[in-house]
C-alpha positions as CSV (number, residue, x, y, z in Angstrom):
1,M,0.0,0.0,0.0
2,A,1.4,3.4,-1.0
3,H,2.3,5.8,1.7
4,P,0.8,9.3,1.7
5,K,2.8,11.9,-0.2
6,Y,3.9,13.7,3.0
7,Q,5.3,10.5,4.5
8,E,7.3,9.8,1.3
9,I,8.8,13.3,1.5
10,A,9.6,12.8,5.2
11,D,11.2,9.4,4.4
12,K,13.5,11.0,1.8
13,L,14.5,13.9,4.0
14,R,15.1,11.5,6.9
15,A,17.3,9.4,4.7
16,Q,19.4,12.5,3.8
17,I,19.7,13.4,7.5
18,N,20.8,9.8,8.5
19,S,23.3,9.6,5.6
20,G,24.8,13.0,6.5
21,A,23.7,14.6,3.2
22,L,21.8,17.0,5.4
23,A,24.3,17.7,8.2
24,P,23.5,18.7,11.8
25,G,22.8,22.5,11.9
26,Q,22.1,22.7,8.2
27,R,19.0,24.5,7.0
28,L,16.5,22.5,5.0
29,P,15.4,23.8,1.6
30,S,12.5,26.3,1.8
31,E,9.0,25.1,1.6
32,P,8.6,26.4,-2.0
33,D,11.8,24.6,-3.0
34,L,10.8,21.4,-1.4
35,A,7.3,21.6,-3.0
36,A,8.9,22.1,-6.4
37,E,11.5,19.3,-5.9
38,Y,8.9,16.7,-4.8
39,D,6.0,18.0,-7.0
40,A,3.8,18.5,-3.9
41,S,1.7,21.3,-2.4
42,R,3.2,23.5,0.3
43,N,0.7,22.0,2.8
44,T,2.0,18.5,2.0
45,V,5.5,19.7,2.6
46,R,4.5,21.3,5.9
47,L,3.0,17.9,7.0
48,A,6.3,16.2,6.1
49,I,8.3,18.7,8.1
50,A,5.9,18.5,11.1
51,L,6.5,14.7,11.1
52,L,10.3,15.2,11.2
53,I,9.9,17.7,14.0
54,N,7.8,15.2,16.0
55,Q,10.5,12.6,15.5
56,G,13.1,15.0,16.9
57,L,15.1,15.2,13.7
58,V,14.6,18.9,12.8
59,V,13.6,22.1,14.5
60,S,11.7,25.1,13.0
61,R,13.0,28.5,14.0
62,Q,10.6,31.4,13.4
63,G,11.7,33.6,10.5
64,L,14.8,31.5,9.9
65,G,13.6,28.2,8.5
66,T,13.9,24.5,9.5
67,F,17.3,23.1,10.6
68,V,18.7,19.6,11.3
69,L,19.1,19.0,15.0
70,E,22.5,18.2,16.4
71,P,22.6,14.6,17.6
72,T,22.4,14.3,21.3
73,K,25.2,12.8,23.5
74,P,23.3,10.7,26.0
75,F,24.2,10.7,29.7
76,T,24.0,7.4,31.6
77,A,22.4,7.4,35.1
78,L,22.7,4.4,37.4
79,L,19.2,3.0,38.1
80,S,20.4,0.3,40.4
81,R,21.7,1.6,43.7
82,V,24.5,0.8,46.1
83,H,23.6,-2.0,48.5
84,A,22.4,0.1,51.4
85,L,19.3,0.3,53.5
86,P,16.5,2.6,52.2
87,S,17.1,4.8,55.3
88,E,20.6,5.6,54.0
89,Q,19.8,6.4,50.4
90,H,19.3,10.1,49.8
91,A,16.7,11.0,47.3
92,S,18.8,13.4,45.3
93,H,21.7,11.0,45.1
94,A,19.9,7.8,44.1
95,L,20.5,8.0,40.4
96,P,24.1,9.1,40.0
97,V,25.6,9.8,36.6
98,V,28.1,7.1,35.6
99,S,28.9,8.1,32.0
100,P,31.9,10.2,30.9
101,A,29.7,13.2,31.5
102,A,30.3,12.6,35.2
103,D,33.7,14.2,34.8
104,E,32.1,17.5,33.9
105,S,31.0,20.0,36.6
106,E,27.4,19.7,37.9
107,M,25.3,22.7,38.9
108,V,22.1,22.6,40.9
109,R,19.4,25.2,41.3
110,L,16.8,24.7,44.0
111,Q,13.3,26.2,44.5
112,V,10.9,25.5,47.3
113,E,7.2,26.2,47.3
114,T,3.8,25.2,48.7
115,A,1.4,23.9,46.1
116,W,-1.8,21.8,45.7
117,A,-1.5,18.1,45.2
118,S,-2.4,17.0,41.7
119,P,-4.4,13.7,41.5
120,S,-1.2,11.8,40.6
121,V,0.7,13.2,43.6
122,A,-2.2,12.7,45.9
123,E,-2.6,9.1,45.0
124,K,1.1,8.3,45.8
125,L,1.0,10.3,49.1
126,D,-2.4,8.9,50.1
127,I,-3.9,12.4,50.5
128,S,-6.7,14.2,48.7
129,A,-6.3,16.0,45.4
130,G,-6.0,19.7,46.2
131,D,-4.4,19.1,49.6
132,P,-1.3,21.3,50.3
133,V,2.1,19.8,49.7
134,V,5.6,21.2,50.1
135,V,7.5,20.9,46.8
136,R,11.3,21.0,46.6
137,R,12.3,21.4,42.9
138,S,15.9,20.9,41.8
139,Q,17.3,21.6,38.4
140,Y,20.5,19.8,37.4
141,F,23.0,20.8,34.8
142,I,26.1,19.1,33.5
143,G,28.3,21.8,32.2
144,E,25.7,24.1,30.7
145,V,23.4,21.2,29.6
146,P,20.1,20.8,31.5
147,W,19.9,17.0,32.2
148,Q,17.7,16.3,35.2
149,L,14.8,17.6,37.2
150,I,14.0,16.3,40.7
151,N,10.7,17.3,42.3
152,S,10.1,16.1,45.8
153,Y,6.6,16.3,47.3
154,Y,5.9,16.2,51.0
155,P,2.5,16.1,52.8
156,S,1.9,19.5,54.4
157,D,1.0,18.1,57.8
158,L,4.5,16.5,57.8
159,A,6.6,19.3,56.4
160,K,4.9,22.5,57.4
161,G,7.0,24.6,59.8
162,T,10.1,22.4,59.3
163,G,13.3,22.8,57.4
164,L,11.7,21.0,54.5
165,E,9.9,24.2,53.5
166,Q,12.9,26.4,53.8
167,A,14.9,27.4,50.8
168,G,18.4,26.1,50.5
169,E,20.1,22.7,50.7
170,I,19.3,20.5,53.8
171,E,22.8,19.9,55.2
172,A,22.0,16.6,56.8
173,G,19.7,15.5,54.0
174,S,16.0,15.1,53.8
175,I,16.0,11.5,55.0
176,E,17.8,12.5,58.2
177,M,15.4,15.4,58.7
178,L,12.4,13.1,58.2
179,S,13.8,10.7,60.7
180,E,14.3,13.5,63.2
181,L,10.6,14.5,62.6
182,G,9.6,10.9,63.6
183,Y,9.3,9.5,60.1
184,P,12.3,7.3,59.4
185,Q,12.3,6.0,55.8
186,Q,11.8,2.3,55.8
187,A,11.2,1.5,52.2
188,F,10.6,3.0,48.7
189,V,9.0,1.9,45.4
190,D,10.4,3.0,42.0
191,E,8.0,3.2,39.0
192,I,9.5,4.1,35.6
193,G,7.7,5.4,32.6
194,S,7.7,7.9,29.8
195,R,5.3,10.7,28.7
196,M,5.2,13.9,26.8
197,P,6.7,16.9,28.7
198,N,4.6,19.6,30.4
199,A,5.4,23.3,29.8
200,R,7.9,23.6,32.6
201,E,9.8,20.5,31.4
202,F,9.7,21.6,27.8
203,D,11.2,24.9,28.6
204,F,13.9,23.6,31.0
205,F,15.2,20.9,28.6
206,K,14.9,23.1,25.5
207,L,13.0,20.3,23.8
208,A,11.9,20.0,20.2
209,S,8.3,18.9,19.6
210,G,7.9,15.2,19.9
211,T,10.6,14.5,22.4
212,P,9.3,12.6,25.4
213,V,10.6,12.6,29.0
214,L,11.6,9.6,31.2
215,V,10.1,9.7,34.6
216,V,11.1,7.7,37.7
217,N,8.5,8.0,40.5
218,R,9.9,7.1,43.9
219,T,7.4,6.8,46.7
220,S,9.1,6.6,50.2
221,Y,7.4,5.2,53.3
222,S,7.9,5.3,57.0
223,A,6.6,2.3,59.0
224,D,3.0,3.4,58.6
225,R,2.6,6.1,55.9
226,A,3.9,7.6,52.6
227,I,6.3,10.4,53.5
228,R,7.6,11.6,50.1
229,L,7.1,11.3,46.4
230,T,10.2,12.1,44.4
231,R,10.1,12.5,40.6
232,Y,13.3,12.2,38.6
233,I,12.7,13.6,35.1
234,Y,15.0,13.3,32.1
235,R,14.7,14.1,28.4
236,G,14.2,10.8,26.7
237,D,16.7,11.3,23.9
238,R,19.6,12.4,26.2
239,V,19.5,9.9,29.2
240,R,19.9,6.2,29.5
241,L,19.0,4.4,32.7
242,L,21.5,1.7,33.6
243,H,20.7,-1.2,36.0
244,V,23.6,-3.4,37.3
245,E,23.4,-6.3,39.7
246,G,26.3,-8.6,40.7
247,T,29.9,-8.4,39.8
248,I,30.7,-7.7,36.1
249,P,34.0,-8.9,34.7
250,E,36.5,-6.0,34.5
251,A,36.7,-6.2,30.7
252,Y,32.9,-5.6,30.4
253,R,32.5,-2.7,32.9
254,H,31.4,0.2,30.8
255,A,28.5,2.7,30.9
């Protein structure tokens, strides 16, 4: 069965990108030129370009044209953790970078706010949607590249009036503070999935249309309740999650 015309044009342009005939950073021919080259309407050409944008191959810049995107250099984050008790695993250090990018300097920006629990947050924390939560948002950069968002949500009845709602790093760590508040972390559950980014994530990662994000939802528990939901968010084309168990022979140890 024949493909629609716009898919045929997209396939041919994609082949040129993959072969290097259209190099990273290079401007695609204009819509009129593509329409003439492929004997198609400009609307058909627009559909082809939109498909390539959604596939993360090109980006459209207002007033400048459409350009081939630079290939991303993925970072590797370790999904499996050191063998330590849950009470000893700090939320912000649970998924360390283990790729060569780890040699580059890392910068963190932190924001703390009180917000209303969305249905998905409320479900994990076993509270009602719309209940207040304290949110600690961290933005991580390797060099100048934004690579990770960490959003930690705490029930307001647990965090209100404590250091958890104060701006700035918690010197002893949030796990130690929770323990001092009477909620020692006993266990956590990690759930991993992907979705399309929200507006905040789209802007932070400087995404092109069609690029998904990877999300690791970690729900932490004391002996009798949920005490924190931490969301690790990555752009799907730049991060690989690595899980390692056991002892790997030296010759095969690589990220």
